[in-house]
C-alpha positions in Angstrom: 123.8 45.7 -125.0 122.4 46.2 -123.2 120.9 48.3 -124.4 113.8 50.4 -120.1 116.0 52.7 -113.6 114.9 51.8 -110.4 112.8 54.8 -111.4 109.6 54.5 -113.5 110.3 53.2 -116.8 109.7 51.4 -120.0 113.2 50.8 -120.0 113.3 53.6 -122.5 110.3 55.1 -120.9 109.8 55.7 -117.3 106.5 54.4 -116.2 104.4 57.0 -114.5 104.7 55.0 -111.3 105.4 57.9 -109.0 103.7 60.5 -111.1 99.9 60.4 -110.6 98.0 61.9 -113.5 96.3 65.2 -113.0 92.9 64.3 -114.5 89.5 64.2 -112.9 89.2 61.2 -110.6 85.6 60.6 -111.7 86.8 60.2 -115.3 89.5 57.7 -114.5 87.2 55.8 -112.2 84.4 55.7 -114.7 86.5 54.5 -117.6 88.4 52.0 -115.5 85.2 50.5 -114.0 83.5 50.4 -117.4 86.4 48.6 -119.0 86.8 46.2 -116.1 83.1 45.4 -116.2 83.2 44.6 -119.9 86.3 42.5 -119.5 84.9 40.6 -116.6 81.8 39.9 -118.7 84.1 38.0 -121.1 84.2 40.6 -123.9 86.7 43.2 -124.8 85.4 46.7 -124.8 84.3 47.9 -128.1 85.9 51.2 -127.2 89.3 49.5 -126.9 88.8 47.5 -130.1 88.0 50.7 -131.9 91.4 52.1 -130.9 93.4 49.2 -132.5 95.3 50.0 -135.6 94.3 48.8 -139.0 96.3 45.7 -140.1 94.4 44.7 -143.2 93.2 46.3 -146.4 94.5 49.6 -147.9 95.5 52.7 -146.1 96.5 56.0 -147.8 99.9 57.3 -146.7 100.5 60.7 -148.2 104.1 61.1 -149.3 104.7 57.6 -150.5 106.2 57.2 -154.0 104.8 53.6 -154.5 102.7 51.1 -152.6 104.3 49.3 -149.6 103.2 45.9 -148.4 103.1 45.2 -144.6 102.5 41.6 -143.6 102.3 40.7 -139.9 103.2 37.2 -138.9 101.6 35.1 -136.1 103.6 37.1 -133.4 102.6 40.4 -134.9 106.0 41.1 -136.3 105.6 43.3 -139.4 107.4 42.4 -142.6 107.6 45.7 -144.5 108.4 45.5 -148.2 109.0 48.7 -150.2 110.3 49.6 -153.6 112.6 52.3 -152.4 114.3 53.2 -149.1 112.4 56.5 -148.5 109.1 54.6 -148.6 110.5 51.8 -146.5 111.5 54.0 -143.6 108.3 56.1 -143.9 106.3 52.9 -143.6 108.5 51.7 -140.7 107.6 54.9 -138.8 103.9 54.5 -139.5 103.8 50.8 -138.6 105.9 51.3 -135.4 103.6 54.1 -134.3 100.6 51.9 -134.9 101.9 49.5 -132.2 104.0 51.7 -129.9 102.9 55.4 -130.1 102.4 56.0 -126.4 105.7 54.3 -125.5 107.5 56.4 -128.2 106.0 59.6 -126.8 106.9 58.7 -123.2 110.4 57.8 -124.3 111.2 61.2 -125.9 109.5 63.1 -123.0 111.6 61.3 -120.4 114.9 61.8 -122.2 114.0 65.4 -123.0 112.8 66.4 -119.5 109.2 67.0 -120.6 107.2 64.6 -118.4 105.9 67.3 -116.1 104.0 68.8 -119.0 101.6 65.8 -119.1 102.2 64.3 -115.6 102.4 67.3 -113.3 104.8 68.5 -110.7 105.5 65.0 -109.4 107.8 64.5 -112.4 109.5 67.8 -112.0 112.7 66.5 -110.3 113.2 64.0 -113.1 112.7 66.7 -115.7 115.2 68.9 -113.9 117.8 66.1 -114.0 117.5 65.4 -117.7 117.4 69.1 -118.6 120.6 69.5 -116.6 122.2 66.5 -118.3 121.2 67.8 -121.7 120.4 64.7 -123.7 118.2 66.7 -126.0 120.8 69.3 -126.5 123.3 66.6 -127.4 120.8 65.0 -129.9 120.3 68.3 -131.6 124.0 68.7 -132.0 124.3 65.2 -133.2 121.7 65.7 -135.9 124.0 68.2 -137.6 126.8 65.6 -137.8 124.7 63.2 -139.9 125.0 62.6 -143.6 122.3 64.0 -145.9 121.2 60.4 -146.6 120.7 59.7 -142.9 118.8 62.9 -142.4 116.5 62.0 -145.3 115.8 58.6 -143.7 115.2 60.2 -140.2 112.8 62.6 -141.9 111.0 59.9 -143.8 110.5 57.9 -140.6 109.2 61.0 -138.8 106.7 61.6 -141.6 105.4 58.1 -141.2 105.0 58.5 -137.5 103.2 61.8 -138.0 100.9 60.3 -140.6 99.7 57.8 -138.0 99.4 60.5 -135.3 97.2 62.6 -137.7 95.2 59.6 -138.7 94.6 58.5 -135.2 93.6 62.0 -134.1 91.1 62.4 -137.0 89.6 59.0 -136.4 89.6 59.3 -132.6 91.8 56.3 -132.4 94.8 57.4 -130.3 95.9 54.6 -127.8 93.8 54.5 -124.6 96.7 55.8 -122.5 96.4 59.2 -124.1 92.7 59.4 -123.1 93.5 58.4 -119.5 96.5 60.8 -119.3 94.4 63.6 -120.9 96.7 64.8 -123.7 97.6 64.3 -127.4 101.1 63.7 -128.8 102.8 66.5 -130.6 104.4 65.8 -134.1 107.5 63.5 -134.2 110.8 64.9 -135.3 114.2 63.4 -136.5 115.7 64.6 -133.2 113.1 62.6 -131.3 114.6 59.4 -132.8 118.1 60.5 -132.0 117.3 61.3 -128.4 116.1 57.8 -127.8 119.6 56.6 -128.7 121.0 59.2 -126.3 118.8 57.9 -123.5 120.0 54.3 -124.1 123.6 55.6 -123.7 122.5 57.1 -120.4 120.7 53.8 -119.4 123.8 51.8 -120.1 126.1 54.2 -118.3 126.0 55.8 -114.9 129.6 55.0 -113.8 130.0 58.5 -112.5 127.8 57.4 -109.7 130.6 55.0 -108.5 133.1 57.8 -108.8 131.0 60.0 -106.6 130.5 57.2 -104.1 134.2 56.4 -103.8 135.1 60.1 -103.4 132.5 60.6 -100.6 133.8 57.4 -98.9 137.3 58.8 -98.9 136.1 62.1 -97.5 134.1 60.5 -94.7 136.0 57.4 -93.6 139.6 56.4 -92.9 141.3 55.7 -96.2 141.8 52.0 -95.5 138.2 51.5 -94.6 137.0 53.4 -97.6 139.2 51.4 -99.9 137.7 48.2 -98.7 134.5 49.2 -100.5 136.3 49.8 -103.8 135.7 47.0 -106.4 138.6 44.5 -106.7 140.0 45.8 -110.0 139.7 49.5 -109.1 142.9 51.5 -108.9 143.5 52.1 -105.2 146.4 54.6 -105.6 145.1 58.0 -104.4 147.4 60.8 -105.6 147.5 63.5 -102.9 146.8 66.3 -105.3 143.8 64.6 -106.9 141.2 65.2 -104.2 140.0 68.5 -102.9 138.6 68.2 -99.3 135.3 70.0 -98.9 133.6 71.1 -95.7 131.3 68.8 -93.8 128.4 71.0 -94.9 129.4 70.7 -98.5 129.8 66.9 -98.2 126.3 66.6 -96.7 124.7 68.7 -99.5 126.7 66.9 -102.2 125.6 63.4 -100.9 122.0 64.5 -100.7 121.9 66.0 -104.2 123.6 63.0 -105.8 121.6 60.3 -104.0 118.5 62.0 -105.3 119.5 61.7 -109.0 117.7 59.1 -111.1 120.7 56.9 -112.0 120.1 53.9 -114.3 120.1 50.4 -113.0 123.6 49.3 -112.1 125.3 46.7 -114.3 122.8 46.7 -117.1 124.1 43.6 -118.7 123.7 41.2 -121.6 125.1 38.0 -123.0 126.2 37.3 -126.5 128.4 34.7 -128.1 129.4 33.5 -131.6 130.6 30.0 -132.5 132.7 29.0 -135.4 131.5 26.3 -137.8 134.3 24.1 -136.5 132.3 23.7 -133.3 128.8 23.4 -134.7 126.7 20.5 -136.0 126.0 22.4 -139.3 129.6 23.5 -140.0 128.3 27.1 -140.1 128.6 29.7 -137.3 125.9 30.2 -134.7 125.2 33.5 -132.9 123.2 34.1 -129.7 122.3 37.4 -128.0 120.1 38.3 -125.1 120.3 42.0 -124.0 119.5 42.4 -120.3 117.4 45.5 -119.6 114.4 46.5 -117.5 111.3 44.3 -118.1 108.1 46.2 -118.7 105.1 46.4 -120.9 105.5 47.0 -123.8 109.0 45.7 -124.4 111.8 48.2 -125.0 112.4 46.4 -128.3 110.2 46.4 -131.4 110.8 43.5 -133.8 110.6 44.1 -137.5 111.8 42.8 -140.9 112.6 45.4 -143.6 112.9 44.6 -147.3 113.6 47.0 -150.2 113.6 46.2 -153.9 116.0 48.9 -155.3 118.6 48.2 -154.3 117.7 44.7 -153.0 118.2 44.5 -149.3 116.6 42.6 -146.4 117.3 42.8 -142.7 115.5 41.4 -139.7 115.8 42.0 -135.9 114.8 44.5 -133.3 115.0 48.2 -132.8 114.0 50.7 -130.1 110.5 52.0 -130.8 111.0 55.4 -132.3 114.3 54.6 -134.2 114.5 53.6 -137.9 116.3 50.5 -139.1 117.4 47.4 -137.2 119.8 47.6 -134.3 120.3 43.9 -133.5 119.7 41.1 -135.9 120.7 39.7 -139.2 120.5 40.2 -143.0 121.0 37.7 -145.8 124.7 37.6 -145.3 125.7 38.3 -141.7 124.4 38.3 -138.1 125.5 40.4 -135.2 124.8 40.9 -131.5 125.7 43.4 -128.8 126.4 43.7 -125.1 127.4 46.6 -123.0 131.1 47.3 -122.8 130.5 49.7 -119.9 133.9 51.6 -120.3 135.0 54.6 -118.3 133.6 57.3 -120.6 132.1 59.5 -117.8 134.3 61.6 -115.7 133.4 63.8 -112.8 135.5 67.0 -112.5 135.7 68.8 -109.2 135.2 72.5 -110.1 136.4 75.4 -107.9 133.7 78.0 -107.9 134.3 81.7 -107.4 133.4 82.6 -103.8 131.2 85.6 -104.9 130.0 84.6 -108.3 128.5 81.1 -108.7 128.8 81.2 -112.5 132.6 81.5 -112.5 135.0 78.5 -112.2 138.7 78.3 -111.9 140.9 76.9 -114.7 144.7 77.3 -114.8 144.7 80.4 -112.6 141.8 82.2 -114.4 138.1 82.5 -113.6 136.0 81.2 -116.6 132.4 82.1 -117.2 130.2 79.0 -117.3 127.7 78.7 -120.1 124.2 79.4 -118.7 121.1 77.8 -120.2 117.7 78.6 -118.8 115.4 75.7 -119.5 111.6 76.4 -119.3 109.8 73.3 -118.0 106.1 73.2 -118.6 104.2 71.7 -115.7 100.7 70.5 -115.9 98.4 72.4 -113.6 100.8 75.1 -112.6 103.1 77.9 -113.9 106.2 76.9 -116.0 109.4 76.5 -114.0 112.6 78.2 -115.1 115.5 75.8 -114.5 119.1 77.2 -114.7 121.8 74.9 -116.0 125.5 75.8 -115.6 128.0 74.2 -118.1 131.7 74.4 -117.6 134.4 73.5 -120.1 134.0 69.9 -118.8 130.2 69.7 -119.0 127.1 70.4 -117.0 127.2 70.9 -113.2 125.4 67.7 -112.0 125.9 68.1 -108.3 123.2 70.7 -107.8 120.7 69.7 -110.5 117.7 69.6 -108.1 118.1 73.3 -107.0 120.7 75.3 -108.9 119.5 78.5 -107.3 120.5 77.3 -103.8 123.5 79.0 -102.2 126.1 76.2 -102.3 129.6 76.2 -100.9 132.4 76.8 -103.4 133.8 73.3 -103.1 130.8 71.2 -104.0 130.5 71.6 -107.8 130.9 68.4 -109.9 130.8 68.7 -113.7 130.2 65.7 -115.9 132.2 65.0 -119.0 130.7 62.2 -121.0 131.1 61.0 -124.6 127.4 60.8 -125.2 127.0 64.5 -124.5 129.1 65.2 -127.6 127.8 64.8 -131.2 127.7 61.1 -132.1 126.4 59.2 -135.1 125.2 55.8 -134.0 122.2 55.8 -136.5 124.7 56.3 -139.3 126.4 53.1 -138.1 123.1 51.3 -137.9 122.3 52.0 -141.6 125.7 50.7 -142.7 125.5 47.6 -140.5 122.1 46.7 -142.0 123.6 46.8 -145.5 127.0 45.1 -144.6 127.8 41.8 -146.4 131.0 40.7 -144.7 133.2 41.5 -141.7 135.2 44.3 -143.4 132.0 46.2 -144.3 130.6 45.6 -140.8 133.8 46.8 -139.2 133.9 49.9 -141.4 130.3 50.7 -140.4 131.5 50.8 -136.7 133.7 53.8 -137.4 130.4 55.8 -137.0 129.4 54.1 -133.7 130.6 56.4 -130.8 128.4 56.0 -127.8 127.5 53.9 -125.9 130.6 51.8 -126.4 129.6 48.2 -126.9 130.8 44.6 -127.4 129.9 43.6 -130.9 130.0 39.9 -132.0 129.7 39.0 -135.7 129.1 35.9 -137.8 129.3 35.9 -141.6 128.0 33.5 -144.2 131.7 33.0 -145.3 132.4 31.4 -141.9 134.0 34.4 -140.3 133.4 35.0 -136.6 134.7 38.2 -134.9 134.5 40.5 -131.9 135.1 44.2 -131.4 134.8 46.6 -128.5 133.7 49.8 -130.3 133.0 53.4 -129.3 134.9 56.5 -128.2 136.9 55.8 -125.1 139.0 58.7 -123.8 142.7 58.6 -123.1 143.6 60.6 -120.0 145.8 60.7 -116.9 144.9 60.1 -113.3 142.9 57.6 -111.3 139.6 57.4 -113.1 137.9 55.5 -110.3 137.5 59.0 -108.7 136.6 62.5 -109.6 139.5 64.7 -110.7 140.5 68.3 -110.3 138.9 70.6 -112.9 141.0 73.6 -112.2 144.1 72.2 -113.9 144.8 70.8 -117.3 146.5 67.7 -115.9 143.3 65.5 -116.2 141.9 66.6 -119.5 140.9 64.1 -122.2 144.0 64.2 -124.5 142.5 62.0 -127.2 140.5 58.8 -127.7 141.8 55.3 -128.1 142.7 55.1 -131.8 139.9 53.3 -133.7 142.5 50.9 -135.2 143.6 49.9 -131.7 140.2 49.1 -130.2 140.1 45.4 -129.0 139.4 43.1 -131.9 139.3 39.3 -132.2 138.8 37.5 -135.5 138.5 33.7 -135.9 140.1 32.7 -132.6 141.6 29.2 -132.2 139.1 28.5 -129.4 136.3 28.4 -132.0 134.1 30.8 -130.1 133.9 34.3 -128.6 131.6 35.2 -125.7 130.9 38.4 -123.8 128.8 39.1 -120.7 130.0 42.6 -119.6 133.4 41.3 -118.4 136.9 42.0 -119.6 137.0 40.2 -122.9 140.6 41.1 -123.7 143.8 40.4 -121.6 145.4 42.6 -119.0 148.2 43.2 -121.4 145.9 45.4 -123.6 147.8 48.7 -123.5 144.8 51.1 -123.0 142.6 51.7 -120.0 139.0 50.6 -120.7 137.3 50.4 -117.4 137.8 50.5 -113.6 134.9 48.2 -112.8 133.4 45.2 -114.6 130.3 43.1 -114.0 130.6 40.1 -111.7 132.3 37.3 -113.6 129.8 34.5 -113.0 127.7 34.6 -116.2 130.9 34.8 -118.2 132.4 31.8 -116.4 129.4 29.7 -117.0 129.1 30.5 -120.7 132.8 29.6 -121.2 132.3 26.4 -119.1 129.6 25.3 -121.4 131.0 26.4 -124.8 134.5 25.2 -124.2 133.4 21.6 -123.2 131.2 20.8 -126.1 131.5 20.5 -129.9 128.8 20.0 -132.6 126.8 22.7 -131.0 123.2 23.3 -132.2 120.6 26.1 -132.0 119.0 23.9 -129.3 122.2 24.1 -127.3 122.2 27.9 -127.7 118.7 28.2 -126.4 119.5 25.9 -123.5 122.5 28.0 -122.6 120.4 31.2 -122.7 118.1 29.6 -120.3 120.8 28.2 -118.0 120.2 28.7 -114.3 123.5 27.5 -112.8 124.6 30.0 -110.2 128.4 30.0 -110.0 128.3 32.8 -107.4 126.3 30.5 -105.2 128.6 27.5 -106.0 131.5 29.6 -104.8 130.0 31.4 -101.8 127.4 29.0 -100.4 129.8 26.3 -99.2 132.2 29.0 -97.9 129.5 30.7 -95.8 127.8 27.6 -94.6 131.1 26.6 -92.9 130.9 29.8 -90.9 127.6 29.0 -89.3 127.3 28.4 -85.6 124.9 25.5 -85.7 124.5 25.5 -81.9 122.7 28.8 -82.2 120.3 27.7 -84.9 116.8 26.5 -84.4 115.5 23.3 -86.0 113.9 25.2 -88.9 117.1 27.2 -89.4 119.2 24.0 -89.4 116.8 22.5 -92.0 117.2 25.5 -94.2 121.0 25.2 -93.9 120.9 21.5 -94.8 118.9 22.3 -97.9 121.6 24.6 -99.1 124.3 22.0 -98.3 122.6 19.5 -100.6 121.8 22.1 -103.3 123.2 21.7 -106.8 123.4 25.6 -107.1 120.9 25.8 -109.9 118.4 28.7 -109.3 115.4 26.7 -110.3 111.9 28.0 -109.6 110.7 24.9 -107.9 113.5 24.6 -105.4 113.8 25.8 -101.8 117.5 26.3 -101.6 117.8 29.3 -104.0 115.0 31.0 -102.1 116.9 30.6 -98.8 120.3 31.5 -100.3 119.2 34.7 -102.0 117.4 35.9 -98.9 120.4 35.0 -96.8 122.8 36.9 -99.1 120.6 40.0 -99.0 120.5 39.9 -95.2 124.3 39.5 -95.1 124.8 42.6 -97.2 122.3 44.6 -95.2 124.2 43.9 -92.0 127.6 44.3 -93.6 126.8 47.8 -95.0 124.5 48.9 -92.2 127.1 51.5 -90.9 126.9 53.4 -94.2 124.7 56.5 -94.1 121.5 55.6 -96.0 122.1 58.4 -98.6 125.6 57.3 -99.2 124.4 53.7 -99.4 122.1 54.7 -102.3 125.2 55.6 -104.3 126.9 52.2 -103.8 126.3 50.0 -106.9 129.1 47.5 -106.3 127.5 45.9 -103.2 127.5 42.3 -104.6 131.0 42.1 -105.9 132.5 43.9 -102.9 130.6 41.6 -100.5 132.1 38.6 -102.3 135.6 39.9 -101.7 135.0 40.9 -98.1 133.4 37.6 -97.2 136.0 35.5 -99.0 138.8 37.3 -97.2 137.0 37.0 -93.8 136.6 33.2 -94.4 140.4 33.1 -94.8 140.9 34.9 -91.5 141.4 38.4 -93.0 138.5 40.3 -91.6 138.0 43.9 -92.8 136.6 46.5 -90.4 133.2 46.1 -92.1 133.0 42.4 -91.2 134.3 43.1 -87.7 131.7 45.8 -87.1 129.1 43.3 -88.1 130.3 41.0 -85.3 132.8 38.9 -87.2 132.2 36.4 -90.1 130.6 33.7 -87.9 128.1 36.0 -86.2 127.4 37.8 -89.4 126.5 34.6 -91.3 124.6 33.0 -88.4 122.4 36.0 -87.6 121.8 36.8 -91.2 120.6 33.2 -91.8 118.3 33.5 -88.8 116.8 36.7 -90.2 116.5 35.2 -93.7 114.7 32.1 -92.4 112.3 34.3 -90.3 111.5 36.2 -93.5 111.0 33.1 -95.5 108.7 31.6 -92.8 106.6 34.7 -92.9 106.3 34.5 -96.6 105.9 30.7 -97.2 105.2 29.0 -93.9 107.4 27.0 -91.4 108.4 24.0 -93.5 111.5 24.8 -95.5 110.9 21.7 -97.6 107.8 23.4 -99.1 109.5 26.7 -99.9 109.9 27.6 -103.6 112.1 30.2 -105.2 109.4 30.7 -107.9 106.7 31.4 -105.4 108.6 34.6 -104.4 110.6 35.3 -107.6 108.0 36.1 -110.3 107.7 38.1 -113.5 104.9 40.5 -114.1 105.3 42.8 -117.1 104.0 46.1 -115.8 102.6 49.0 -117.7 103.5 52.6 -116.8 99.9 53.4 -115.9 99.5 50.4 -113.7 100.5 52.2 -110.6 97.1 53.8 -110.5 95.0 51.0 -109.1 93.0 49.3 -110.4 94.5 50.1 -113.8 97.1 47.4 -113.1 94.3 44.8 -113.6 93.7 46.2 -117.0 97.2 46.8 -118.3 99.6 44.4 -116.6 100.4 40.9 -117.8 99.7 37.8 -115.7 102.4 36.7 -113.2 104.6 33.7 -113.7 107.2 32.0 -111.4 110.7 32.0 -112.9 114.1 30.7 -112.0 117.5 32.3 -112.5 119.0 35.3 -110.8 121.3 38.2 -111.5 124.2 35.8 -111.5 122.9 33.2 -113.9 123.1 33.2 -117.7 119.4 33.3 -117.6 119.6 36.7 -115.9 116.7 37.6 -113.7 117.3 40.7 -111.6 114.7 41.2 -108.9 113.3 43.7 -106.4 114.8 42.8 -103.1 111.7 43.9 -101.2 109.0 41.9 -103.0 110.8 39.4 -105.2 109.4 40.8 -108.4 111.6 40.2 -111.4 112.3 43.6 -113.1 115.5 43.1 -115.1 116.6 40.4 -117.5 116.6 39.3 -121.2 114.5 41.8 -122.9 114.9 39.8 -126.2 116.5 36.5 -127.0 117.7 35.5 -130.4 119.6 32.5 -131.9 120.8 32.7 -135.5 122.2 29.8 -137.6 124.3 31.5 -140.2 123.7 28.4 -142.4 120.1 29.5 -142.8 119.8 33.2 -142.6 116.3 33.1 -143.9 115.1 32.6 -140.4 116.1 33.1 -136.7 114.6 32.1 -133.3 113.4 34.7 -130.9 111.7 35.5 -127.6 110.3 39.0 -127.0 108.5 39.4 -123.7 105.8 40.3 -123.2 104.7 40.9 -126.8 105.0 42.9 -130.0 102.2 45.4 -129.5 101.7 48.2 -126.9 98.0 48.5 -127.8 95.7 47.1 -125.2 93.3 44.6 -126.7 95.7 43.6 -129.5 96.3 39.8 -130.0 100.0 40.6 -129.6 99.8 42.7 -126.4 101.2 40.2 -124.0 100.8 36.9 -125.9 104.5 36.0 -125.4 104.6 36.3 -121.6 104.1 32.6 -120.8 106.5 31.6 -123.6 109.1 34.0 -122.3 108.7 32.6 -118.7 108.9 29.0 -120.1 111.8 29.6 -122.6 109.7 28.7 -125.6 111.1 30.4 -128.8 109.4 31.1 -132.1 110.7 31.4 -135.7 110.8 34.6 -137.6 111.5 34.4 -141.3 113.2 37.1 -143.3 110.6 36.5 -146.0 107.0 37.6 -145.3 104.7 34.7 -144.5 102.4 34.1 -147.5 99.4 32.9 -145.6 99.1 35.7 -143.0 95.6 37.1 -142.3 97.1 40.5 -141.6 98.1 42.0 -145.0 98.1 45.8 -145.0 98.9 47.8 -148.1 100.1 51.4 -147.7 99.3 53.4 -150.9 100.3 56.9 -152.0 
């Protein structure tokens, strides 16, 4: 799934990195210096230890019907055993809040547009955006669509969270972050759990950003030049009646408003695959999954094992902190994994506004009144802000979210229609998946899973392996790579792809199924799914490995999840090296080129070639796209895959205007290498032989408060060099300015269906979000070094952390 934005985030939560807290400087300084002094003296502050949750003995939990046993294993993973489901989910809410309360509170605040209340006006723009989008409004409508059973479970979970909040307040044991931020959490509600799911749909979406970019390109560049920046599989037919041509003033405003929006990271990805027993050493299926999301502290995922006596059920895996159940994992009969399908489920509609009334929009010859919602945004340290949201028949107007009161031209309004803004029931699906015993039950559970649409892989104890692309995907007319006219009914969503016709594969002859955000099904599939896909390199490498080996083991699965072969580099590096003008290169530049010529195209941390190559490719893209206006460039998410196409064509003698503007392919490659080598020399000295990718490309799991120095010394994990890149199976996205890894496998799991009592995992940086906990960042080094651990579905008998929750 991908299932924590270049903005501040936890993935789910946005770190307060650009939102300084409005609390007295002396208090922050005093607390920070005190804690750092105590830590430097070799002891953990008694104050911090006092805040840690109780993990042994008995705790009264009002509302329980019977005692619940909570056993934490050596990684801090709770095994929760209850006699009935209501107690189970109440205990899950309590235990999750013990470890992740601050993260949970930040998650719901971010998605609800309520950060300014505790952060101040620096978060106001983000709040305006999410109030405009309306994730909370969508979650509230979704709640009404749930079954009575699901509502009872959501309520039980919320009661457990609130029991811990009340206990922590009474005992003055709220996590340290609340003290530093100067506020206390309000009670948890069932809608708070649902809005976290809505935020994940947002974080795995954002394709309307590409629609906006392509529209603005067509409006500001000759059509042929604009089309050069369309991704390869994108529909390039432009119906003459599809695009309205706005004024230059409107284009400027539209570009500025959209570029300012906090879009999610492009191409949130993931890997998963499932292998039939015919290709495994045990004769039973193997399943692997590693969702690629933002990497922060704590992890977006919370690992847990749930067990209930009546009826007997056990399930183990991970869930978003704040949501009941298990989203990814296995039970005693099946295992499943998820990656992001990333279909076209977001459409921008160009709305024609009345020239004298900004709340009226044209539709089929009549002026329709938009729905007006006034959102009151509480802002710490100042008066509340009234934020006006206009919603047309297609959805909220997202092109003027930053200042809806501004007088805007009539031709600038973009409305967003998106499946996740409608009532959806993903948690209903989660409950049924957790209970499923076979493929038919699993598939039936997916009838409730609407958004975000995902690639599900499945393995059953009966030997079945299967794949399904599942979620609501609209059927409509027109080129969906672009915004469409909203004043006519020609481009409405007529229906959704029938559930029975969604792409499905069961027990293929190949013996395996793999997904990595690419097109899994053939081009003959009759329905439109997406206009753009992730670059193909991870997918190609997974197929390369799985297709060429039998008798596969869990060790092979872990090795593949850690694979650093860069097929993009294997394709592009030789091609581009042939374009270099070696006569213009200095000795050090030639040495750098020779290292790449000898390179095996593995992005290993201790090699120089990947360091040179990645800096070179970034410099090529900077020069290639330099003519783009900076604001427009911020909307361009397909830079990598479009660059591959433009450079490959140029190497064949088919230069686009973009390459020609950069001086031609030879000049572009040569000068980009010179700039890259200069940067590398400034970073690591003048001897390319001593350069190392891992000295630049490093992981530090960062806490949301760490932006306020020196709190980073207190909250952040240690740094570790890592290999991989965004194009390797071991995905490691990185900040192009400083090399810091900020995106990758948020969780890794390998499950042998022949032994569903256990599975192998990696959860960086650790299980707990509580500073001072043994499980705060204890998995950081193991994550960097690809060292997995076992989790059993049965609670460990010899654990020192046995907690009993009693009525």
